[in-house]
Structure formats: C-alpha cells, structure tokens
C-alpha positions in Angstrom: 35.6 3.1 -33.9 32.0 2.4 -33.8 30.1 2.6 -30.6 28.4 -0.6 -29.7 24.8 0.1 -28.8 23.5 -1.7 -25.8 20.3 -3.5 -26.4 17.5 -2.0 -24.4 16.3 -4.5 -22.0 12.6 -4.9 -21.5 11.5 -4.7 -17.9 10.8 -8.1 -16.5 7.3 -9.1 -15.5 8.4 -11.9 -13.2 7.4 -10.0 -10.1 4.0 -9.4 -11.5 3.6 -13.1 -12.3 4.8 -14.0 -8.8 2.3 -11.7 -7.2 -0.5 -13.2 -9.3 0.5 -16.8 -8.3 0.8 -15.8 -4.6 -2.6 -14.1 -4.7 -4.2 -17.1 -6.2 -2.5 -19.4 -3.6 -3.5 -17.1 -0.7 -7.1 -17.3 -1.7 -7.0 -21.1 -2.2 -5.3 -21.6 1.1 -7.6 -19.4 3.1 -8.5 -22.3 5.2 -4.9 -22.3 6.5 -4.3 -18.7 7.6 -0.7 -19.5 8.6 0.0 -19.9 4.9 -2.6 -17.6 3.4 -1.7 -14.3 5.1 2.1 -14.4 4.5 1.5 -15.4 0.9 -0.9 -12.5 0.4 1.5 -10.1 2.0 4.3 -11.3 -0.3 2.0 -11.0 -3.2 1.3 -7.4 -2.3 5.0 -6.6 -2.0 5.8 -8.2 -5.3 3.0 -6.4 -7.0 4.1 -3.1 -5.7 7.7 -3.8 -6.8 6.5 -4.6 -10.3 4.3 -1.6 -10.6 7.3 0.7 -9.8 9.2 -0.8 -12.7 6.3 -1.1 -15.2 2.6 -1.2 -14.4 1.1 -4.3 -15.9 -2.4 -5.9 -15.7 -0.8 -9.0 -14.2 0.6 -7.0 -11.3 -2.7 -5.3 -10.8 -4.6 -8.6 -10.8 -2.0 -10.0 -8.3 -2.5 -7.0 -6.1 -6.2 -7.4 -6.0 -6.1 -11.2 -5.4 -3.4 -10.8 -2.7 -5.5 -8.2 -0.9 -8.6 -10.5 -1.1 -6.5 -13.4 0.2 -5.2 -11.4 3.2 -8.6 -10.1 4.1 -10.1 -13.6 3.9 -7.3 -15.0 6.0 -7.6 -12.4 8.7 -11.4 -12.6 8.8 -11.2 -16.4 9.1 -8.8 -16.0 12.0 -11.1 -13.6 13.7 -14.1 -15.9 13.2 -12.2 -18.9 14.6 -11.2 -16.9 17.7 -14.8 -15.7 18.2 -16.2 -19.2 17.9 -13.5 -20.7 20.1 -14.2 -18.2 22.8 -17.9 -18.7 22.6 -17.9 -22.5 22.7 -15.1 -23.1 25.2 -16.3 -20.7 27.9 
C-alpha cells in the first residue's frame, strides 16, 4: 500500500491581516478611546500570535499601527482628563 502524503498546509496569515485592520481602526477611532484602546490591544495580541507562527510584514505593520493607536488613545484620555480638571475646578 502506498502511503498518502498529507499536503503541507501553509500557515494562515489571517491573524496578521486582522492585526493590520485593528491597528488602522484604532488610529482612525482615536477620538473615541473606548473603542481605540481595546482595538489596539487586540491588534497587538493578533500580531504577536501571527509572528509566532510565521513572521510576515503584514503582522509587523499591524503591530506598529496597533501600538501607535494605543499610545494615541491613552494620550488623548490623559489630555482630556487634564483639560477637564483645569476647566471645571
């Protein structure tokens, strides 16, 4: 009997694409930090999961954009709290 060779499956890049989309959305939705920060964190998680399987340029771009989105969201929150405390006191 002949042994049936299993086809080698290529690693999926869906997580890398998801991290890229979430990174772009986190930057676009910076004005709404309640959406921006969680999307950026999810983008970072998906990018790291993809880079464990296969490091792709899409995953790296998603990681960079997600980090930028999280930093922008947190900085906007801090600025809003600062201005709120200055003008309501």
